[in-house]
N, C-alpha and C positions, 0 to 999 in steps of 0.2 A: 265654668259653664254648666256643669251637671246640675247645680242648684236651679238654674233657669229652666232647664228641661224638666226637672222634677216638679217645679211649681206649675208649669204649663200642663204637664201630664196629670198632676194631682187634680187640677181644676177640671180636666176632661173626665176623670174618674168621678169627681163630685157630681158632675152633670148627669152621668149615667145613674148614679145612686138616686139623685133627685127625680129623674124620669121614672125609675123603678118605683119609688116611694110616692109619686105624685098622687095616685088614686087614694092611697091610705091616708096621706096628709089631708086631702080634700075631705074625705069621710070623717077624719078626726076633728076637723074644724067646722063641719056641717052645722052643728048646733049654734055656732056663732053667727051664721048667716052667710049670704051670698057675697058680701063685701070681703069677708075673711077668705072665702074660697077663691075669690078673684085675686087676692094678694098672694096666695099660694101659687096660682098659675103665673102671676107676674114674676114671682121669685124664680121659678123654673126658667121662664123665658129670659130673664135678666142673666141668670147663671150661664145659660147656653150662649148668649151673646158675648158675655165677658170672657168665657172660656175660649171661644173661637178667636176673639181679639188677642187674648194673652198668648195663645199658641202661635198665631200669625206674627205678632210682634217679636216674640222670642225667636222664632225661626228666621225671620228677616234679619234680626240683629246678629245672630250667629252666622248667617250666610254672608253678611257684610264683613264680618271679622275674618271669615275663611277665604273669600275671594275678593280681591281689591278691584271693584267695578271700575273705578276711575282709571286705573292702569290699563285695564282691558279696553275701555272706551278710547283711551289715548292711542293704544296700539291700532285699533280699528280706524280711527280718524287719520292716522299717519300712513295708512296703506296707499300704495299706488295701485289703482284698479286697472291693470293692463289686461285686456281681454285675452291676449295670447298666452299669458302666464297663468290665468285663472285655473285652467284645467290641468296644468302640468305640476303645480306645487302648492303647498299650503301658504297662506299669508302668515306673517309673523304674529298676528293677533290670535290665530288658531293655536299656534305653538304656545303663546302666552296663556291662553285659557287652559290648555292641557297642563301646562306647568303649574298654574295656580291650583287646579283641582288636585294634582298630585301632592302639592305642598299641603293643601287642606286635608287630604286624606292622612298624611303623615301626622299633622297636628292633632287630628281627631283620634288617631290610634294612640298617640302619646297620652291623651287624657282618658282613654278607654273608649272602645267602640260605642257608637250610638245604637240604640235599638233601631231596627229596620224602619219602623213607621216614623220615627223622629228624623232619621236620615232622609227619608223620602220627602217629608214636609220641608226640611231645611233646603234641600236641593231645588224643590219647587219654588222656594222663596227667592232663589237667585234670579 
């Protein structure tokens, strides 16, 4: 997994560099005309879009490996929704989610903890 996170985060860094260098690149290609300047702007926009997409897909893929959504959904659908019991105890699906997240944390720790911002994006993808 680390290589996936590294690729996504490297693309984010590349976009930051492109944003920083955009004005210099536009000035450098100014003698070539507006068409070339437009291509520089297009490159930056494309890199931003691709970077967001790569980060989103990477985090979703890892999130799906970490938490088995279908098992959680099955637990939710098999619940008996008795109004009298709702306030007195957790449903089994809540216990399942907590268990899945604990297991996920253990797996992540085995592979090395994730940087905070990567962890945040991964759990958002759940």
